[in-house]
N, C-alpha and C positions, 0 to 999 in steps of 0.2 A: 454885076461884078460880086464876088465873094467879100463880105466887109470883113472877114478874119483873114483875108489871103494877104501874106507879108508884102509890102511894097519896097523891101530893101533886099537887095542880092544877099543870099546866104543868112539871112535873118533868123534870128535865135527864138527863143520860146521861154515864157515866163509863167511860173506857178505861183501864185498866191495860197499860201498854204496857212493853216491856223494852227498854232503850236500849243494851244490850250493855256489854262491858267496858270500853269507852274510844273506839276508834276510830270517828269518826263514819260512816266507810263501812260499819260492820256494821249499820247501820240497817236494818230490813225494808222491802220498797216499802208494806207494810200499814201499818208504823208511820210512813211518811212521809205516806201519805196521813191518817190518824188525825190527826196533827199539823197539817195544813193545814186541818182542819175544825174545830179545836179553838175554844172561845171564852175558855178557862181552861187553863192550863198551871202544873201543880205538879209540880216535878221534885227528884230527890235532886242535891245541890250537886255531886256529882262528874260529873254527866251532863247538867246544865242548858245548857252551852255546845254540847253534841253535839245537843240536840233544839230549841233554840229558834231556831235559824235556819231550821226549817221552819214554824213557824207563821206567820200572817198579820201584818203591822204593826198595832200597836196593841193586840194579844192580850196581856192580862195574864200576865206569866209570873213565877213564884214558885219560889224555891229552898226546899227542905224544910228551911229553917233560920230565922234571925230574920227576920220578915217585912220585905221590902224590901232585905235585905242581900245582896248578890250574893257567892257563894263566892270565896275567894282561891284563883287556879289554882296558886300555888306552894306552896299549904299541904296538908299530909295531910288526908285525909277526916276523920280524928278530931279534927282541929282546929278543923272548921266545925260551930258550935252547931247541935244537931237540935232541931227543934220536936216537943214531945211529941204536940201534938195536930193531926197532919198529917190525921188522920182528919176534924176537924173544918171544916178548910180545904176538902178534897173534898167532904163532904156538904154544906156551907154553898152552895157553888157549884152544885151539883147541885140542890139544893131550888130555887134561884132559876131553874132551867129552861137552865142553861148545859150546854154540852158541854164536859166535864172531862178532860183527858188527865193521867193520873198516872203520870208517868215513873220508872221505877226503874233502878238499875245492874244489869246482868246480865238475868236472865229474872224476871218477876214471880212464877212459879209455886214458886222458890226463895227467895223473899224473905218472911220471916214477917210483916213489918209489913205489905206489900200484901195479904197474906193476911186480916189482921184487918181491913183495910180494905174488903176484897170482903164480909166476913161483915156489917159494918156496912151496906153498901149493899143487901145481900140482906134484911137485918133491916128494912129502911124501905121494901123494895119500889122502891129505885131500881134502873134498868135499867143494866147495866155489861157491858163485854165485856174479854177479856183477849188482848192481842197479844204472843205470845211472842217473846223477844229471844234472842241468843247468850249463854249463860249463861257468867259469868268461867271457872269452873271447865273449860269446854270451850274457850272461845275464846283463853285466855292460853296454855295447852300448845301450840295450835296455831300462836302466833305465836312461842313460844318454840322451835319446831322439836323438839317432844316428842309424836308420836302416843301417844294412850293405849292403843290396841289394834294388834296386828299380825296376821298370817295364822292364827297359832296361836288369835286370838280369846281372849286373857288376860281373866279377870275384872276388872272397874273397880270401884273402890268411891269414893264422895266423902264426905269428912269435914270438919265443920266444928269447927276445933280450940276454938272459944268454949264449944260445946256439948256437945262429946263427953265421954261418960262413960267408967268404968273397963271396961265391958262392950263398947262402941264400940271401944276401944282393942285390947282383947283379941282382937276377931274379926278387926279388920284385922290386926293383928300377926302372928296366926296364920297368914293367908293369904299367899300367893306373889303373888298379882295385884297389878295396878297399884293405888295409892292416890292420891288428888287431895285434898290438906288444904288448906283455906282456914285462913290463919293472918296473924300480922304479923311484921314483920322481928324482933321482940323476942321473940316466942312460939314461932317456927318451929324453933327448937334444942330446946325444951321437948317440942315434940310429935315432933321426931325421936326423942328419949328415950323417951318413951311407947311408940313401936313398937318400940325395941330392948328395952324391959323386957318388952313383950308376946311377943318371940319373934322379930321381925325381925332377920337379921344385920346388924351394925353397917357391914359394906361394901358393903350394899345401895344402889346409885346413887340419888342425890337431885338434882332441880334446884328452885331456887326463883326465882321471877320476881317481879318488883316494877313498878307501873305498866304491866302487860301491855296489849298493842296500841297503846300511844300511842308516839310518838318519843322518851319518856323511859324507855321498857322498859330493864331490865337484867336479866341470869339469870345465876345462878352455878351451877356444876357442883360437886357434893361428893358425898359418901356420909353415911348418917345418922349414923355417928361422927365425920365430920369438918366437918359444916354450921357448928358454932359457930365453929371455929378458922378457917374459911374467910372467914366473915362478918367476923369481928375483922382477920384480915390484909387484907381488902378495904377496912378502915377503915369498914365501913358501920355496925358497932356498937362501942361504944355511940355513941346518937347521938340527938337531939332526934326525927329522923324515925323512929324504930322502932317506932312506932304505923301505920306505912304497912301496907296489907292487901299480902298476898302469896300466890300460888298454887306450892305446892310439889308436886312429882309424883315418887313413890317408886316404884322399880322400874326393871327393865333399859331400857325405853324411853328413860329418862333419862341412860343411859350417855355419858360425855363423846365417845367416839368416834362415836356415833350423832348426837348433837346438832352436831358440827362438820359433819357431811353434811347436816342437814336444817335448820340456823338460817337460813332464808330472809329473815327481817324484819330482824334484829339485823345482818346482813352486807350489807345495802343500801350502795352507794358511799358515800352522804352520810348514813348512819344517825345522827340525833340532832344533825347539823350544823346551827347557828343562822347563818343565811345572810342576809345584809344585800341587799336590794334596792331600790337607790336609784332609784325612778322615780315617775311619777303612778301612783296607785291603778289607774285604767283599764289603763295601758299593763302594770302587774305581773300582773295577774290570770293569764294564760295561763302568764307564767314560773314564777309561784309554784306553779301546780299541777302542772308538771313536776318542779319541786324537790322537791314532797311526794312524787311517784312514786319520787324517788331516796333517800327517808326523811329529807330535811332539813325543818327548820322554817325558814320562809321570814318574814321581818320587811320589811316595805314601808314605805319610809321616803321620802316625797315630797321631790324636791330641785327640781324644778320646779314652779310654779304658772302655770296657763294662765289668761289674762284676754283678754277682748274687745279689738279693735282701739282705739286712742283715737278715730280716726274712721272711723264704721260705714258712710259713704255709698258708697266703694267696694264694699265688700262688698256692700251692698243692689243696686246698679247690676250688679253681676256676676251675681246670684242671679235677677235680673229678665232678664238677658240668657239665661240659661239657659232659661227659659220661653218667651221670644219667638224661639228658634232662632237666637242670636248665635254659638253654639259648635258645633264639630262634635265636641271633646272637653273632657274635663275630666280632671286630673291630681291624683290626693290622694299626698301624700308622707308623709303621718304619719296615725295613728289620730286625733289632735286635729283635722287638718284635717276628716275627716270628721264629727267631733262638731260643728265650728264651721258646716259647711254644714247639717246635720242640724238644728240648732237655730233656723238661719236659716230653713229649711223651715217649722218647725213654727210660728215666729212669723208665718209669711204663709199658714198654714194648707195647705201643701204637704206632698205625702208622695213616695215614690219614684217615682210614676208621671210626675213631672215631668223624668224622665230618659230619658224615652222618645224614641227617636230620637238620642240623643248617646252617643257612644263615652266609655266609662269605664277609666281606668288607676289601677292602686294599685302603689305603689313595692314592696311586699312582702307576705308572707302575713298578718301581723298587721293590716295595713290592708284587704286584701281580705277577710278575716274580719268586721271592723266593717262595712264595705259590705253584705255578705250579711246581717248583722244588720239592716241598714237595709231590705234587700229588693233590694238592687241587686248584680247578678252582674257584676264588671268584665270587660271585653273584653280588657284586656292587662295582665298581671302577668310582672315579669321572668323569662325562663327561666334565666338565670344569677345573678349577683350581684344582690342585693337593696338597690339603691342608685340615686340618679339616674344614674349611669353604665350600671348594668344596664338600666334603664328606657330609656334612649336607645339602646341596643344593639338593642332589639327595637321600637323606635318605627319607624312606617313613614314615608316621605316624604311630603309633601303633594303630591298629584296632582291638578292642576286639571281633569281628566277625570273622575276617581272620587271626589272629594271636593268637595262644593257649597259647603262652607265652610270657610276656611282659618284659623279661629281657634281657639286653646286657652284655656281657662279653668284657673289654676294657684292655687288657694287654698294659702295658705302662712303659716308663723309669720312674725314681723317680722324674722327673720333671713335674710339674702338667700340665693336658690337660683340663683346666677349659672350654675353648671354646667348644670341643667336647661333653663333659661331659653336660654343661647347654644346648647344643643345643639339645641333646638327650633327656633330661627330658622335655624340652619344646615341642617336639615331642609326649610326653606320654611314654616315655621308662622310665624304672628303669635301673640303670647302676651299675656295679660293676667294679669300677674303681680301677685296681690291679696293684701294682709294681710288673713287671716282671722282670727288670733289672735296674742296676744303673749305670750312666755314670760319669766316673772320668776323670781329666786330664791325658793325657798319658804321659810316659816318656819322657825327651828330647830326639831328635835324635841325632846321632852320630855329634862331633863336625865337621866333613867335611860338613856335610848338614847345620848345624847352619851357618858356615863362608859362604857358597854358599847363603843363604837366607839373610844375613845381607850384605855381599859383592856384590850382583848383580850378581851372578852366575845363577841364574834363570831368565828364560824370562817372565814367568807368573806365577801367582797364582790363584787358583780357590777357592773361598770361598763359601761354600754350606749352610751356617747358621753363625749367629750371635756367636754363640759358637765355630765355626772353628777359626773366626777372634781370639777371647779372647785367645784360647787356643793356638794357633801357635805362637803368640805374646808372651805368657806368658812362652813357652817351649824353643822357638828358636829365638825370637828376632823379630824385624819389618823388613818387606822386603825393600830391597835398592830401591832408587828412580826410578830407571830405568826399575825396575819391573812391568809388566803390572797387573794390579788389576781387576779382573772379580768376580762379584757378582751376586748371583742367585736371588736377589730380593732387594726391597728399604730398607727393616729393615735390612739384612746383610751389605748392602751399606752404611747405617748410623753408624753402629758399626764401620765398617772400616775406615770412615772418622773420627769418635771420636777418633780413634788409630792413626791419623795423616797420613792416607793412601790415595791417591787421586783414586777414582774409575774410571777406564777407560771402562769397560765393563759391560753393566747390563742386564742381561737375560730377554727376553721380557717375559716370562712364568717361575715360580717357578719349573723348570724342571732341572735336572742336564745335560740332552741331550740337551736341548735347549740353556744352558749355555755353552758347549763346542762348538755348533753351532755358538753363538755369539761371541765366541772368535775367531773362524775360520773366520769369516765375517770381525772381526777386524784386523786380520793378512792380510787376502786377500787385504782390502783397503790400508793398509801399505804398502804391497809389490807394489801395482798397483801405488801409489804415488810415490814410489822410481823411478819405471820402467820410469814413465812418465816425471821425473825430471831428467832423464839420471843418477840418482845416483845407487851406488851398493846397492844391496839388501842385508840388515844386519839385525840380530836378535837384540831384545831388549839390550841383556846382551853383545852385542859388543860395546856399548856407555855407559861409565859408569862416569858420571858426579860425583863430590864429594858430591854435597848438599844432603840433605836427601829429601824425598817427602813431601810437605805440604799439609794440606787438603785444598781443595778448600773453599774460603768463601761464 
């Protein structure tokens, strides 16, 4: 008899999946495939947010806590109630014919609960598979800049302080190899003491990392004999967060001078910075992705809401004109304009093929990207400044010999675009300047966000237009004086200063990606100055003087 053959009619399948130590980017390709095929997701609370973005809409997602209770991202894992019968959840779903993904932190092979659940599946003949993940004991040291082995190939031992007995401590303590100890903030000093008692020298280097592989990661460098004092001096202990899990690496690979060279993650220019992105969600996506690559934690707060025009007839006539050959060109000046035309196309059952024979212009890279996603490759994108002026510099004049039609369709916001219209007319073109959408001030963000903006909870704010300055101040208040203010151009900076804000960063080009890059350069310079002065590297929000920021005279 096949031991893996199901003994329940219509029995499902279970995938025990390692979600890694916390960074969503460490999920394997096989893990993403399994999540996409899942009917039911049951996850450890600390990795629920990491995995559930990859399941299909409508799939039941359950934290391995109180049923229906989402884990609190701000709390330590020990504060999340754990369901003792998670095995029953897995088994019940599998018996019902479901494809179940059981996601655990780190790697399933190092998780004792996952092993028990596998045995339960095997006992009932429920088919299961294991998708390995990046183990915390391996991934966290890598992100802390602590290689576990060097060219000499030192021995590496892994110890769980919760279950280690006297024999285990004795064996590891009498060895000169690297030891990787899983503990908590409040028990790591005791674990260090066990190793010293077992024979390790008190001056053996030690690194302790909490929240490893996430932007909350923090690492302390000490020795076995000094770790208790280091954590006390850093005001980490005593603390209600003492139960947070940590990974400690014992051995020369964790020496301070080595980590200073290899700490690639925590030394990112905006590591751990909370950056406010006051734009619509669709516009903020690529900017937020770039900020994350610099180590920042972006928070997207819409300041502008987009609504249909009050009278849609003009837009309807223009879209019909596209199909009937009224236009030689269509010019898109924003992502929202692309979205408005696309929605109108879908309303009429049209697709990108309706642009056949029409030349398409985009004001910049983000607008061009949204057109490509629609299936339209723009014929013209400014080679220089990404603005109406830059678009006009590259726009060809109307030529009655080569241009069979002299008309341009310009779908825009209800805010006038005189510069572009006037420039096109000067080049000999007729322009249908059509309101495709209206921009209105968005609703205020939640009270918690407003308090963070005014109280210095954000490290930086990126302003991408004068309207984002006016609208953010209008709906949420003025950012605190410690918050770094970054503006996309001189006009936006002027508006910020008029609202009493000092501009710290000015983008060299009117591009959101260049703006993020300029903020990263600012963060890198700030970090370097602190290191050279021998000061601790802190985020702007960790200094909160009482006075408000004043505009520079």
